[in-house]
C-alpha positions in Angstrom: -12.6 -1.7 -9.8 -15.5 -2.7 -7.5 -17.5 -0.2 -5.5 -17.2 -0.9 -1.8 -20.4 1.0 -1.0 -22.7 -1.3 -2.8 -25.4 -1.2 -0.1 -25.7 2.5 -0.3 -25.3 2.9 -4.1 -22.7 5.7 -3.7 -19.0 6.2 -3.8 -17.1 8.8 -1.8 -13.7 10.0 -3.0 -11.3 12.5 -1.4 -9.2 14.4 -4.0 -5.8 15.9 -3.1 -3.4 17.8 -5.4 0.0 17.4 -4.0 2.7 18.9 -6.2 1.0 19.3 -9.6 2.2 22.2 -11.7 -0.3 25.1 -12.0 0.4 28.3 -13.8 -1.6 30.4 -11.3 0.4 29.3 -8.3 4.1 29.8 -8.4 5.0 31.3 -5.0 3.9 30.9 -1.4 2.6 33.7 0.8 6.1 34.8 1.6 7.0 35.0 -2.1 9.2 31.9 -2.1 8.9 29.6 -5.1 6.8 26.4 -4.7 7.5 22.9 -6.0 11.2 23.2 -5.2 13.2 20.5 -3.3 12.9 22.4 -0.1 9.1 22.9 -0.7 8.7 19.1 -1.4 10.6 18.0 1.7 8.5 20.3 3.9 5.2 19.2 2.3 6.1 15.5 2.7 6.7 16.2 6.4 3.5 18.1 6.8 1.6 15.4 4.9 3.1 12.7 7.1 2.6 14.5 10.4 -0.8 16.0 9.9 -2.8 15.1 6.8 -2.2 11.4 6.5 -2.7 10.5 10.2 -6.0 12.3 10.2 -7.3 10.3 7.2 -6.0 7.0 8.6 -7.9 7.9 11.8 -11.3 8.2 10.2 -14.0 6.1 11.9 -15.8 5.7 8.6 -13.7 3.7 6.1 -16.1 3.8 3.2 -14.2 6.2 0.9 -11.3 6.3 -1.6 -8.5 8.8 -1.6 -7.0 10.0 -4.9 -3.7 12.0 -4.6 -2.2 13.6 -7.7 1.6 14.1 -8.1 3.8 15.6 -10.7 5.1 13.0 -13.2 8.6 14.5 -12.7 8.6 13.9 -9.0 12.1 12.8 -8.0 12.7 9.1 -7.3 13.7 9.8 -3.7 10.3 11.4 -3.0 8.5 8.6 -4.8 10.3 6.1 -2.6 9.2 8.1 0.5 5.6 8.1 -0.8 5.8 4.3 -1.4 6.9 3.8 2.2 4.0 6.0 3.4 1.6 4.0 1.3 3.0 0.7 2.7 2.4 2.0 6.2 -1.0 3.6 5.4 -2.5 1.8 2.3 -5.4 4.2 2.1 -4.5 6.4 -0.9 -4.1 5.9 -4.6 -1.2 7.8 -6.3 -1.7 9.3 -9.8 1.1 11.0 -11.7 0.3 13.8 -14.2 2.3 16.3 -16.2 0.4 19.4 -15.0 -3.0 20.6 -13.8 -4.4 20.4 -17.4 -3.7 16.7 -17.6 -5.0 16.2 -14.1 -8.4 17.6 -15.2 -8.2 15.5 -18.4 -7.8 12.3 -16.3 -9.8 13.2 -13.3 -13.2 12.0 -14.4 -11.9 8.7 -15.7 -9.9 8.2 -12.5 -13.0 8.9 -10.4 -15.3 6.8 -12.4 -12.9 3.8 -12.2 -14.1 3.5 -8.5 -17.7 3.1 -9.6 -19.8 0.4 -11.3 -23.3 0.0 -12.8 -24.8 0.0 -9.3 -23.3 3.3 -8.3 -26.0 6.0 -8.4 -24.3 8.8 -6.6 -20.8 10.3 -6.3 -19.5 12.4 -3.4 -16.1 14.2 -4.0 -14.4 16.0 -1.2 -11.4 18.5 -1.4 -8.4 18.1 0.9 -5.1 19.9 0.8 -2.0 18.0 1.5 -1.1 20.0 4.6 -4.5 20.0 6.3 -6.3 17.5 8.5 -9.9 16.2 9.0 -11.6 15.3 12.3 -12.0 11.6 12.8 -15.8 11.9 12.2 -15.6 14.1 9.1 -16.2 11.4 6.5 -19.0 9.9 8.6 -20.6 13.4 9.0 -20.5 14.1 5.3 -22.1 10.8 4.5 -24.7 11.3 7.2 -25.6 14.6 5.6 -25.7 13.0 2.2 -28.2 10.5 3.4 -30.3 13.4 5.0 -30.3 15.2 1.6 -31.5 12.2 -0.2 -34.3 11.7 2.4 -35.4 15.3 2.4 -38.4 16.8 0.6 -40.8 14.2 1.9 -38.7 11.3 0.6 -39.0 12.3 -3.1 -37.0 10.3 -5.6 -33.2 10.1 -5.1 -32.5 11.9 -8.4 -34.8 14.9 -7.5 -33.3 15.1 -4.0 -29.8 15.4 -5.3 -30.6 17.8 -8.1 -32.8 20.6 -6.9 -34.1 22.5 -10.0 -30.9 21.7 -11.9 -28.6 22.8 -9.1 -25.7 20.6 -7.8 -25.7 20.1 -4.1 -22.6 20.8 -2.0 -22.0 19.9 1.7 -19.9 22.3 3.6 -18.4 21.5 7.0 -18.7 25.1 8.2 -16.6 25.0 11.5 -13.0 24.1 12.0 -9.6 25.0 13.5 -6.4 26.7 12.5 -3.3 25.2 14.0 -0.2 27.4 13.6 2.9 25.3 14.0 5.7 27.8 13.6 7.5 29.7 15.0 5.2 28.7 18.0 2.0 26.8 18.3 -1.3 28.7 18.2 -4.8 27.2 17.9 -7.9 29.1 16.8 -11.4 28.2 15.7 -13.5 29.8 13.0 -16.3 29.3 10.4 -16.1 29.4 6.6 -19.2 29.0 4.4 -17.4 27.7 1.3 -14.1 26.3 2.6 -11.3 24.1 1.1 -13.0 20.9 2.7 -16.2 21.2 0.7 -17.9 18.2 -0.9 -20.1 17.8 -4.0 -22.9 15.3 -4.6 -23.5 14.2 -8.2 -26.0 11.8 -9.8 -24.3 9.0 -11.8 -27.4 7.1 -12.8 -27.8 7.6 -16.6 -25.2 10.4 -16.5 -21.4 10.0 -16.7 -20.7 13.7 -17.3 -19.5 14.4 -13.9 -17.9 17.6 -12.7 -16.3 16.8 -9.3 -15.7 19.3 -6.5 -12.5 20.5 -8.3 -14.6 22.0 -11.1 -14.7 25.3 -9.3 -12.4 27.1 -6.8 -14.0 26.4 -3.4 -14.9 30.1 -2.8 -16.9 30.2 -6.0 -19.7 27.8 -5.1 -21.4 30.1 -2.7 -21.5 32.9 -5.2 -23.2 30.9 -7.9 -26.6 30.3 -6.4 -28.2 29.6 -9.8 -25.9 26.6 -10.2 -25.2 25.3 -6.7 -27.0 24.7 -3.4 -24.6 24.7 -0.5 -25.8 22.7 2.6 -24.1 24.0 5.8 -23.1 21.6 8.6 -23.0 23.8 11.7 -22.3 21.3 14.4 -18.8 20.3 15.5 -15.4 21.3 14.2 -14.5 18.9 11.4 -11.3 20.3 9.8 -8.0 21.8 10.7 -5.9 24.1 8.6 -2.2 23.8 9.4 -0.6 27.3 9.3 3.1 27.4 8.4 5.6 29.5 6.5 5.0 27.9 3.1 1.2 28.2 2.9 0.2 29.6 -0.4 -2.4 32.0 1.1 -3.5 30.8 4.5 -2.8 32.7 7.7 -4.1 32.4 11.3 -7.9 33.2 11.3 -10.4 33.1 14.1 -10.6 33.2 17.9 -8.0 31.7 20.2 -8.9 28.2 21.4 -7.0 26.8 24.5 -8.2 23.2 24.6 -5.2 21.3 23.1 -6.9 17.9 23.7 -9.1 18.5 20.6 -6.1 17.7 18.3 -6.4 14.0 19.3 -9.6 13.9 17.2 -7.4 14.8 14.2 -4.9 11.9 14.7 -2.4 14.1 16.5 -0.8 13.7 19.9 -1.8 16.5 22.4 1.4 16.1 24.4 3.5 17.2 21.3 1.8 20.6 21.2 2.1 23.3 23.9 0.7 26.8 24.0 2.0 29.9 25.7 -0.9 31.5 27.7 0.7 34.9 27.5 0.7 34.7 23.7 -2.9 33.6 23.8 -3.9 36.5 26.0 -2.3 38.9 23.5 -3.9 37.2 20.6 -7.3 37.2 22.2 -7.1 41.0 23.0 -6.0 41.8 19.5 -8.9 39.8 18.1 -11.3 41.5 20.5 -10.1 44.9 19.4 -10.3 44.1 15.7 -13.9 42.9 16.2 -14.8 46.0 18.2 -13.3 48.3 15.5 -15.3 46.5 12.8 -18.5 47.0 14.7 -17.8 50.7 15.0 -16.8 50.8 11.3 -13.7 52.6 12.5 
């Protein structure tokens, strides 16, 4: 498979685990089992309504998108995925038995998008129910170029591997969009979030790790192994908060500008906020912040 980023000598790949079996995750935050028919139907709807449109809406098209599915996914869901792919031919479906097989195949799958001219690999996490700002891919790649040109234009290899550390790019700021039982939008910052990206050197080294090699929260805590570059400008991601999230709940400060969702491929007119609810949410957040400051 040919590398579409020949001029830049890098390949950028989004990686999404859709319904792959994992022993550590069996229930959602409400203690309901995951990977059931009901779960799959809801996830396909979330994927179709939020995640997929946001990736199709990217201004930068220089990337690939690998999505991993359970090999036992029912034919009716495979048909739905095939229909989505026909409408949005921007992702590559891979079917695996479980998470162990995913990791066994991941490196080969990723490297299939590279060739002898590919010097660098960027891998980015994306959950199937979340969304990216239309400039997110472009912003990650802009920061990648900045990293390579840092340190007085030292060699590319040295720039991407500072004293043996792998470099990660973290889009620090984003939104939470709660969609049930009513809409609520907040904004917040996360220094090692589920949208993080990893830069790796391929030249002379095919032993890649990918961004899935660690749980996203772990990168920041291993400063001997990783250097995390924070992007502080803009809000480049949106977590969708719903009843079947595994762990996510609404976090951050209330945000009233509904028009921002258009930058994530969503239609603002389809979302409405109750100002009374927002006033209550803001006051609760203010009180929580005040209590923390007082150590109460």
